[in-house]
Every structure is written in structure tokens, then in C-alpha cells.
Steps between C-alpha positions, in 0.01 A plus 500: 500500500531720809730415790210425735349243265843344437559468875152353552568240231836415656339449843221291350748275316682446831168378652465813711178701514557855372268766640422838339527787745386859471763725338779601742327305777491170686120482480342224287268623225233237578328413826497129411880489459558220756309246289508645150742402225595803295551499124696714259215752461511576874850647475527855366815687403476727806413220745723399780548124535504269799494128556264298716720313746454161664325192371368664182860580396673169570574594863671827410577719803655844525725631776451876512820677602384860496645561847863613457627272778322195354644585160850532646480163681321298232811338354594369846162349586314415180580227249639618170247563226527608139160667524541847647316812395462851633462858398762771448473621860534145640656258251482127579251563780272207414644148496290215359506130584293195410413290801 
């Protein structure tokens, strides 16, 4: 099983809505992505993966801390969360919460 499919399954089991994105992109692969539920065959080994936020994912929200100042001040102003992701150039730049 490829990493993308494993991550999609993990998100699905957590009642979040995984979303296949174009490789190395933030662009959804399907125009009907806001209403569609994706299955295992929609995720390819070279796909990027996202998650549909809000009501469809149990109220999941993401605080995007790409700005260096926001990232530096996050611990002072945001509640703690065990759900942080990022990329090598900006680790822990996306903090997730369920509301």
C-alpha cells in the first residue's frame, strides 16, 4: 500500500474527508470535490492529499501559520493541539482543531 492511500484510510477512519490533489499541488483532481466522497481508487501513488474541512470532517478546522510571525507567536495565542503538520521548509505550520 502506498503512503497516500494509507494516509487517506487513516483520515477516513477518523471521520475526516480525504481529498486527492494533483501531484505536488494543492489543486483537487475533480471539479465536484466539495460534494464528492472519494474512494481508494481516487488516490494514486503520486497524488498529493488534502482534507475537506468543516462540517464534512466533524468540524475540523486548520490554522495556517505560513507567515513567520504567526508561526513564532502561535504557542502564545493558540490552544495546544496534537495535530500539527507542515513541510520541511515550514514544519508545524498547520494546526488542526475540531470545533
